[in-house]
N, C-alpha and C positions, 0 to 999 in steps of 0.2 A: 385248574381249568382244563389242562391238557387231557387228563384222564377222563373227565366228563365228556369232552368232545369226542375222544376216541371211543368211549362207550356208546355214545349216540350213533357214531359211524359204524359200530358193530351191527346195528339194527337195520340201517338203510343208508343209501347215498343222500347227502344233504348239501344245500348251499349254506353259505355263512349266514344269510338272512333267515333261513329255516332253522338253523341251530340257535340263533338269537331268539327267535320266537318261542322255541321249545324251552329254553332256559328261562326266559322272561315269564312264561306261563307256569312253569313247574318247579324250577330249581334255583330261584334267586337266593335261597338260603344257603346254597352250596357255593355259588360263585357269581361274579358280576355278569350282567347281561349287556354290558357296554359293547357296542359294535366294534369300537377300536380295539378293545381287549381281545375279543374273539378273533378279529382279523390278524392281530399280532401273534396270537397263539397258533393260528392256522399257518401263518408264514413260517414259524419255527418248525411246525410239524412237517411242512412241505420240504423245508431245507434239510431236515433230518431223514427224509424219505420214509416217513411213517404213514403218510397219506398220499394219494394220487389225485389228480384233478382232471376233469373232463369238461371242456367248454362246449356250450350249445346255445342255440338261439330260441327264445320263447317270446312270441308276440312282438318280434322285432327287437328284443332286448338280449344282449349278450350276457350269458350267465355261466357260472362255474359251479360244478357239483363235485363234492369231494367223497373219496372212498378210503377206507382203511386198507392197508396192505396185508397180505396173508401172513407175512412174518410178524408184523406188529399185532395182528389178531391173536396169534399164538402167545406172544409175550403178554398181552393184556389178559388173556385167559389165565396165565400163571399168576399174575398179580391179583386177579379176582378170587383166586382159590387160596389166598392167604387171609387169616382172620383180620377183620377191620379193627383199627385202633380207635374206638369210639370216644376214648378219653383224650385223644390227641388234638382235638380242634382248638384253634386259638382265635380269640376275639379281642382286638386291641381296644375296642370301645369299653371293655371292662376297666381300662385304666381310668376312665372318668369316674367310675363307681369306686374304684380302689382309693382314689384320692379325694372323694367327696367330703371327707372330714376337713379339708382345707377351705371348703365353700362356707360362707356365712350361714349360720343355722337357719335364718329365716328364708333362705333360698332352697334348702334341701328338699322340702316337700314338693315344691314346684318341679324340681328336676325329677324326682321319683314319679310324680304324676305324668310327666312327659314320657318317661320310660314305659309306663303302663299303657298310655294312649298308643304309642308306637307298636307295642307288643299286641294289643288288642286289635289294631288295624290289620297287622300281619296275620293274626290268628283268624280273623274274619275271612280274609282272602283265602287262606288255606282250607278253612272249613267249607267255603263255597266250592273250591276245587274238589275237595273230598266228596261232597254231595253230588257233584257232576260226574265224577268217576263212578260212584256207586250207581247212579241212575243210568249210565251208559251200559253197564253190565258187560255183555259180551261183544258190544259194538267195536270196542278197541281191538279185541282179538281178531274180529272179522276184517277190520281195516288192515291189520298187519299181514294177515294171510293174503289179502288181495294184492298188497304191495310186493310181497315175496313171490307171488305167482307170476308177476310181471318181471321179476329179476331172479332167474334161476341160480345165477352165480352167487348172489347174496344169500339166497335160501340155503344153498349147499354149505356156505360158511357158518350159518347159524346152526344148522343141523349137526355139523361137525363139532361146534363148540358145546352144544347141549348133549352131544353123544346119543342122539336118538334119531330116528327117521320119521318121526311124526311131527309135522309142522304145527298142528293144532296144539299138541302138548307143549311144544317149545314156546309158542305164542302165549299160551295160558300161564306158563311158569314165569315168563318175562313180565307179563302184566301183573301177576300176583305180587312180585317183589317190588315193582314200581308203586303199587298201591300201599304195600307195607312201608316203603320209604316216606310216602306222603303222610301216612298215619303217624309215623314217628315224629314228623315235623309238627303235626297238629298237637299230639300229646306233649311234646317238649315245650311248645309255646304255651300250652295251657298251664304246665307246671310253672313256667316263668311268670305268667300273669298272676297266678295264685301266690307265688313267693313274694313278688314285689307289692302286691296288695297287703299281704301280712306285714311286710317291712314298713309300709306306709303307716299302718295302724300302730306299729311299735314306735316309730319315730314321732308320730303325731301325739302319742300318749306320753312322750318324754321318757320312754323306757329303752333308750338306745343301747343299753348293755345287754338287753334280752335278744336272743336270736329268734327271728320269726319262725312260726310254725304254720305250715300249710295244711289245709284239709284236702286229702287225696281221695275222698269218697265220691266227689262230684264226677259224673260221667261227662267227658268233653264232647260226646257225640252230639 
């Protein structure tokens, strides 16, 4: 979670509630959107002097907006420029699947159906988000440029990170890889839905020794 929060703070100053809203809308498959978890992570980042906090009043309400420090911005850039370990993700929920053989046979199909329902619900949500991102087109880039125009210090940090002096090019590149990440989530969920549907057919047919085969020709768009 810390790296995701720092990445978001690379782009602009944010409150804890704004961070939570962004994670809840876009990145629930990466980490929890629990307010308590985000507040705990922010407390650790503050204690480690990785972020700074500015207090202000908005409509009579005291608020805190956080920023990443220049030192940590450089450290995060070093981390971003190492290849991602895409095979390193861990999901403890797989333990339920690993030991499903202990469950009475008559209950296994129901459990697999539950997995499929959950996956399809998440897939539907991500597809809706993908469609919204595609429909917005360059609006997201325009919003980023407006925000940076009002915060020259942050714009300078972003331009230094991307190593160019063109704000539009920087915003476009950032938006492109955010879209790629969303697409990865859509395609990954579609694979899982197909895999568990094939598994259900295998188990329902009493062919439990056969490994399910998925049809990858369907376009998840």
